[in-house]
C-alpha positions as CSV (number, residue, x, y, z in Angstrom):
1,X,82.4,-42.9,85.6
2,X,79.0,-42.7,87.3
3,X,78.9,-39.0,86.8
4,X,79.7,-39.5,83.0
5,X,76.8,-42.1,82.8
6,X,74.4,-39.8,84.5
7,X,75.4,-36.9,82.1
8,X,74.9,-39.2,79.1
9,X,71.5,-40.3,80.6
10,X,70.4,-36.6,81.2
11,X,71.5,-35.6,77.7
12,X,69.5,-38.6,76.3
13,X,66.4,-37.7,78.1
14,X,66.6,-34.0,77.1
15,X,67.0,-35.2,73.4
16,X,64.0,-37.6,73.6
17,X,61.8,-35.0,75.3
18,X,62.8,-32.4,72.9
19,X,62.2,-34.6,70.0
20,X,58.7,-35.5,71.3
21,X,57.9,-31.9,72.0
22,X,59.1,-30.9,68.4
23,X,57.1,-33.8,66.9
24,X,54.0,-32.8,68.8
25,X,54.3,-29.1,67.8
26,X,54.9,-30.3,64.2
27,X,51.8,-32.5,64.2
28,X,49.6,-29.8,65.6
29,X,50.8,-27.4,62.9
30,X,50.2,-30.0,60.2
31,X,46.6,-30.9,61.4
32,X,44.3,-29.4,58.7
33,X,41.3,-27.2,59.5
34,X,38.1,-29.3,59.4
35,X,34.7,-27.5,59.2
36,X,31.8,-28.7,61.2
37,X,30.1,-30.1,58.1
38,X,33.2,-32.3,57.3
39,X,32.9,-34.0,60.6
40,X,29.8,-36.2,59.8
41,X,30.6,-38.6,62.6
42,X,29.7,-35.9,65.1
43,X,26.2,-35.1,63.9
44,X,24.8,-37.9,61.6
45,X,23.2,-39.5,64.8
46,X,21.5,-36.2,65.6
47,X,19.8,-36.1,62.1
48,X,19.0,-39.7,61.5
49,X,15.3,-40.5,61.7
50,X,14.4,-36.8,61.7
51,X,12.9,-34.5,59.1
52,X,15.5,-31.9,58.4
53,X,15.5,-28.3,57.2
54,X,18.8,-26.6,56.2
55,X,19.7,-23.0,55.9
56,X,22.2,-23.3,53.0
57,X,23.9,-21.7,50.0
58,X,26.8,-22.7,47.6
59,X,29.3,-22.6,50.6
60,X,27.4,-25.3,52.3
61,X,29.8,-28.0,51.2
62,X,31.7,-31.2,52.3
63,X,34.8,-31.2,50.1
64,X,33.5,-30.7,46.6
65,X,30.0,-31.9,47.3
66,X,27.0,-29.9,48.6
67,X,25.9,-30.8,52.1
68,X,22.4,-31.4,50.9
69,X,23.6,-33.9,48.3
70,X,25.9,-35.5,50.8
71,X,23.3,-36.0,53.5
72,X,20.7,-37.3,51.1
73,X,23.2,-40.0,50.0
74,X,23.7,-40.9,53.7
75,X,20.0,-41.4,54.1
76,X,19.1,-38.2,55.9
77,X,15.6,-36.9,55.0
78,X,15.8,-33.3,53.9
79,X,12.4,-31.8,53.6
80,X,13.2,-28.1,53.1
81,X,16.1,-25.9,52.2
82,X,16.1,-22.2,53.3
83,X,18.1,-19.7,51.2
84,X,19.6,-16.4,52.5
85,X,20.6,-13.2,50.4
86,X,21.9,-14.4,46.9
87,X,19.7,-17.4,47.2
88,X,20.4,-21.1,47.8
89,X,22.4,-21.4,44.5
90,X,24.0,-18.0,45.0
91,X,23.0,-16.6,41.6
92,X,21.1,-13.5,42.9
93,X,22.9,-10.1,43.0
94,X,23.4,-8.2,46.2
95,X,20.1,-6.9,47.5
96,X,18.0,-8.7,44.9
97,X,14.8,-10.2,46.2
98,X,14.7,-14.0,45.9
99,X,11.5,-16.1,45.4
100,X,10.6,-19.6,46.8
101,X,11.1,-22.4,44.2
102,X,11.7,-26.1,43.7
103,X,15.3,-26.9,43.5
104,X,15.8,-28.5,40.0
105,X,18.7,-30.7,41.1
106,X,17.0,-32.3,44.2
107,X,13.2,-31.6,43.9
108,X,13.4,-30.1,47.5
109,X,11.3,-27.0,48.2
110,X,13.4,-23.9,48.7
111,X,12.1,-21.2,51.0
112,X,13.6,-17.8,50.4
113,X,14.5,-15.7,53.5
114,X,15.5,-12.8,51.4
115,X,12.1,-12.0,49.7
116,X,8.7,-11.7,51.2
117,X,9.9,-12.8,54.6
118,X,13.0,-12.8,56.7
119,X,12.4,-15.9,59.0
120,X,10.8,-19.3,58.7
121,X,7.1,-19.3,59.4
122,X,5.1,-21.8,61.5
123,X,4.0,-23.4,58.3
124,X,7.5,-23.6,57.0
125,X,8.6,-25.5,60.2
126,X,5.5,-27.6,60.7
127,X,7.1,-30.7,59.1
128,X,10.7,-29.9,60.3
129,X,12.0,-31.7,63.3
130,X,15.4,-30.0,63.4
131,X,17.0,-27.1,61.6
132,X,20.6,-27.0,60.3
133,X,22.6,-23.8,59.7
134,X,25.7,-24.1,57.6
135,X,26.8,-21.1,55.5
136,X,30.2,-19.3,55.3
137,X,30.3,-15.9,57.0
138,X,33.1,-13.3,56.6
139,X,33.0,-11.7,60.1
140,X,31.5,-8.2,59.3
141,X,28.5,-6.5,60.9
142,X,27.2,-5.4,57.4
143,X,27.4,-8.9,55.9
144,X,23.8,-10.1,56.3
145,X,24.2,-13.7,57.2
146,X,24.3,-13.0,60.9
147,X,21.0,-11.3,60.5
148,X,19.6,-14.5,59.0
149,X,21.1,-16.5,61.8
150,X,19.2,-14.3,64.4
151,X,16.0,-14.7,62.3
152,X,16.4,-18.5,62.2
153,X,17.2,-18.7,65.8
154,X,14.1,-16.6,66.6
155,X,11.9,-19.0,64.6
156,X,13.4,-22.1,66.1
157,X,12.9,-20.6,69.6
158,X,9.2,-19.8,68.9
159,X,8.4,-23.3,67.5
160,X,10.6,-25.3,69.9
161,X,13.0,-26.6,67.3
162,X,16.7,-27.4,67.8
163,X,19.1,-25.5,65.6
164,X,22.2,-27.6,64.7
165,X,25.1,-25.2,63.7
166,X,27.9,-26.8,61.6
167,X,30.5,-24.1,62.2
168,X,33.0,-22.7,59.7
169,X,36.1,-20.5,60.2
170,X,35.9,-16.7,60.0
171,X,38.5,-15.6,57.4
172,X,38.6,-12.3,59.3
173,X,38.6,-13.9,62.7
174,X,41.8,-12.2,63.6
175,X,40.1,-8.8,63.5
176,X,38.1,-7.2,66.2
177,X,37.7,-3.6,65.2
178,X,35.4,-0.6,64.5
179,X,32.9,1.5,66.4
180,X,30.1,-0.2,68.3
181,X,26.9,0.3,66.4
182,X,24.5,3.0,67.7
183,X,21.2,1.1,67.8
184,X,19.4,4.3,66.5
185,X,21.1,3.2,63.2
186,X,19.6,-0.2,63.1
187,X,19.0,-1.3,59.5
188,X,19.4,-4.3,57.1
189,X,23.1,-3.9,57.2
190,X,23.4,-3.4,61.1
191,X,21.3,-5.3,63.5
192,X,23.5,-5.7,66.7
193,X,25.6,-3.4,69.0
194,X,28.8,-4.8,67.7
195,X,31.9,-3.4,65.9
196,X,32.3,-3.6,62.2
197,X,34.6,-6.7,62.4
198,X,33.2,-8.8,65.2
199,X,35.9,-11.5,65.3
200,X,33.5,-14.5,65.7
201,X,32.4,-17.6,63.9
202,X,28.7,-18.2,63.2
203,X,28.5,-20.7,66.1
204,X,30.2,-18.3,68.6
205,X,27.8,-15.4,67.3
206,X,24.8,-17.6,67.9
207,X,25.9,-18.1,71.5
208,X,26.3,-14.4,71.8
209,X,22.7,-13.8,70.5
210,X,21.5,-16.2,73.1
211,X,23.6,-15.0,75.9
212,X,23.0,-11.2,75.4
213,X,19.3,-11.6,75.0
214,X,19.0,-10.3,71.4
215,X,16.0,-12.5,70.5
216,X,12.6,-11.0,71.2
217,X,11.6,-11.2,74.9
218,X,15.1,-12.6,75.5
219,X,14.1,-15.9,74.2
220,X,16.7,-18.7,74.0
221,X,17.2,-20.9,70.9
222,X,18.2,-24.5,71.6
223,X,21.6,-25.0,70.0
224,X,23.7,-27.9,69.0
225,X,27.2,-27.0,67.7
226,X,29.8,-28.9,65.8
227,X,33.0,-26.9,66.2
228,X,35.7,-26.4,63.5
229,X,38.6,-28.7,64.3
230,X,42.1,-27.5,64.5
231,X,41.2,-23.8,64.2
232,X,42.2,-20.6,65.9
233,X,40.8,-17.1,65.2
234,X,44.2,-15.8,63.9
235,X,44.7,-18.6,61.4
236,X,44.6,-17.9,57.7
237,X,41.7,-19.6,56.1
238,X,41.3,-19.7,52.3
239,X,37.8,-20.0,51.3
240,X,37.1,-22.9,48.9
241,X,34.1,-21.2,47.5
242,X,33.2,-17.5,47.2
243,X,30.7,-16.6,49.9
244,X,28.7,-14.3,47.6
245,X,28.9,-13.1,44.0
246,X,30.9,-9.9,44.8
247,X,33.2,-11.5,47.3
248,X,34.8,-13.6,44.6
249,X,38.5,-13.6,45.7
250,X,40.4,-14.1,48.9
251,X,41.7,-10.5,48.5
252,X,38.2,-9.1,48.4
253,X,37.2,-11.0,51.5
254,X,40.1,-9.7,53.5
255,X,39.7,-6.2,52.3
256,X,36.0,-6.2,52.9
257,X,35.9,-4.8,56.4
258,X,37.6,-1.6,55.1
259,X,36.4,-1.4,51.5
260,X,32.8,-2.1,52.0
261,X,32.6,1.3,53.8
262,X,33.0,2.9,50.4
263,X,29.5,1.8,49.6
264,X,28.5,4.9,51.5
265,X,30.5,7.3,49.2
266,X,30.5,8.4,45.6
267,X,33.4,6.1,44.9
268,X,33.0,2.7,43.1
269,X,34.2,-0.2,45.1
270,X,34.7,-2.2,41.9
271,X,31.1,-3.6,41.6
272,X,30.6,-4.1,37.8
273,X,34.2,-5.5,37.5
274,X,35.6,-8.9,38.2
275,X,37.6,-7.6,41.2
276,X,35.0,-5.9,43.4
277,X,36.1,-4.6,46.8
278,X,39.8,-4.6,45.6
279,X,39.6,-1.3,43.5
280,X,38.3,2.1,44.5
281,X,37.7,5.1,42.3
282,X,35.6,7.7,40.6
283,X,35.6,9.7,37.3
284,X,36.4,12.9,39.1
285,X,39.7,11.6,40.5
286,X,41.2,11.5,36.9
287,X,43.7,14.2,37.7
288,X,44.8,12.6,41.0
289,X,45.3,8.9,40.1
290,X,46.6,7.0,37.0
291,X,45.1,3.6,37.9
292,X,41.7,3.2,36.3
293,X,38.8,0.8,35.7
294,X,35.3,0.9,34.1
295,X,32.3,-0.6,35.8
296,X,30.0,-2.6,33.4
297,X,26.7,-4.4,33.9
298,X,27.4,-7.9,35.0
299,X,24.3,-10.2,35.5
300,X,24.3,-12.1,38.7
301,X,27.0,-9.6,40.2
302,X,25.9,-6.1,39.6
303,X,23.4,-5.2,36.9
304,X,23.5,-1.4,37.4
305,X,26.8,-0.5,39.3
306,X,27.8,3.0,40.4
307,X,29.5,4.9,37.5
308,X,28.5,2.3,35.0
309,X,30.4,2.6,31.7
310,X,32.5,5.5,33.1
311,X,36.2,5.4,33.6
312,X,37.0,5.6,37.3
313,X,40.4,6.6,38.7
314,X,41.7,5.7,42.1
315,X,43.4,2.9,44.2
316,X,44.4,-0.6,43.0
317,X,44.4,-2.8,46.1
318,X,44.5,-6.1,44.2
319,X,48.0,-6.9,45.3
320,X,47.9,-5.1,48.6
321,X,49.7,-7.2,51.3
322,X,47.1,-8.4,53.7
323,X,50.0,-9.1,56.2
324,X,49.9,-5.3,56.9
325,X,46.3,-5.6,58.2
326,X,47.2,-8.8,60.2
327,X,50.1,-6.9,61.9
328,X,48.1,-3.8,62.9
329,X,44.8,-5.8,63.7
330,X,43.0,-2.6,62.6
331,X,40.6,-1.6,59.8
332,X,42.5,0.6,57.4
333,X,40.9,4.0,57.5
334,X,43.7,5.8,55.6
335,X,42.2,4.8,52.2
336,X,39.0,6.7,53.1
337,X,40.9,9.7,54.5
338,X,43.2,9.9,51.4
339,X,40.4,9.5,48.8
340,X,38.2,12.1,50.6
341,X,41.1,14.5,50.6
342,X,41.8,13.9,46.9
343,X,38.2,14.2,45.9
344,X,37.6,17.7,44.2
345,X,33.9,18.1,45.2
346,X,33.9,17.1,48.9
347,X,30.3,18.2,49.5
348,X,29.3,15.3,47.3
349,X,31.6,12.6,48.6
350,X,28.9,11.2,51.0
351,X,25.9,12.7,49.2
352,X,23.7,9.7,48.3
353,X,21.1,11.8,46.5
354,X,23.4,11.5,43.5
355,X,22.8,7.8,42.8
356,X,20.5,5.0,44.1
357,X,23.6,2.9,44.0
358,X,25.1,4.8,47.0
359,X,24.5,3.5,50.5
360,X,24.3,5.5,53.7
361,X,27.7,6.0,55.4
362,X,26.1,6.3,58.8
363,X,24.5,2.9,58.5
364,X,27.7,1.4,57.2
365,X,29.9,2.9,60.0
366,X,27.2,2.2,62.6
367,X,27.7,5.7,64.1
368,X,26.8,9.3,63.2
369,X,30.3,10.6,64.1
370,X,32.3,8.9,61.3
371,X,31.3,11.0,58.5
372,X,31.9,14.2,60.5
373,X,35.3,12.9,61.5
374,X,36.4,12.3,58.0
375,X,35.1,15.8,56.9
376,X,36.8,17.5,59.8
377,X,40.2,15.9,58.8
378,X,40.6,13.6,61.8
379,X,43.5,11.2,61.7
380,X,42.9,7.5,61.7
381,X,44.4,7.2,65.2
382,X,41.9,9.9,66.4
383,X,39.0,8.2,64.9
384,X,40.0,4.9,66.3
385,X,40.4,6.4,69.8
386,X,36.8,7.6,69.6
387,X,35.6,3.8,69.4
388,X,36.6,3.5,73.1
389,X,35.6,2.4,75.6
390,X,32.9,0.6,73.6
391,X,35.3,-1.5,71.5
392,X,37.2,-2.7,74.7
393,X,34.0,-3.5,76.4
394,X,32.8,-5.6,73.5
395,X,36.1,-7.4,73.3
396,X,35.7,-8.4,77.0
397,X,32.0,-9.4,76.4
398,X,33.1,-11.5,73.4
399,X,35.3,-13.7,75.5
400,X,32.2,-15.3,77.2
401,X,31.2,-16.8,73.9
402,X,34.3,-17.8,72.0
403,X,34.9,-21.5,71.2
404,X,38.4,-21.0,69.9
405,X,41.6,-19.4,71.0
């Protein structure tokens, strides 16, 4: 009888413990991701009573409200807003210079960091007690917001200002891939010795900038960070607002590490359509592909796109299953290889003298070898092997700065 009672007791304990573990696992899965900005209880006390400057754009939101509007309603004094590429309101095309202005909605002075200057000046910060950085990044070396981050950190370090970073998830956080940039190719689309997909959030990247001594004279910026709650790097994160005019869909954001490389080719990446970075093609591929699209001038997105008003033939990636990328955790190079092989005039595939709308493939790849590897017919596997040991060394270094699993 005692053995039976003990057996029932054991079974009961197993059931209870199992239920609690299951419940705990369920609850952890159910917890929603909360951006740093949404957790006002963690930073309002830091801002109260201070004159605040904010680096912001349309992604700088709490729910459906812009952070600037929300903080003003909560009694925070915002004296200046700084705008990155595409501007504070996000209505400037890629690469378009943006001027200083007064925001019509709030009356706050907006200082452009994508016009005459790239970092706040001593005058800009004279009446600022603390800076706030809160914009959505997409995790790629050639996406310019990490350059703005470095420039703001440099200004804050020079003028002894604290930088408060309200962190946001990296939608491509699962991906750490690409060649480590050769610093001889440093440009506006590549400023750091990192791979194409760096696998970090803005706050993590800021810690890397400090830790690796990437500020002039290895200066250190004083950082305050509000982490994203309930977030891991490999989690799917659907952006509530497009991060820039031509990354206007979740599909474009997820394909961007691979398809942005085509800016260094004669192929259109879909600029001048409503589906940029999800279609690839050129007029000379008419006999090779049936799918086609025609780039047009679209104000605020692309006024003079490559192959404007010409029918382009090529690949439709609008419904490509992103799970394939998540499984491999690699940038898809096969599209570049296949389209180069299909292009009838290979000598002109990377020749940017054909159009001012073409970029430099060396700057985009970050290494001189990539173009040669494609032209020589190297496989994706062979090209990826050439990224070692640099990529593995970066991955190891990255672990010193990560805030999330």
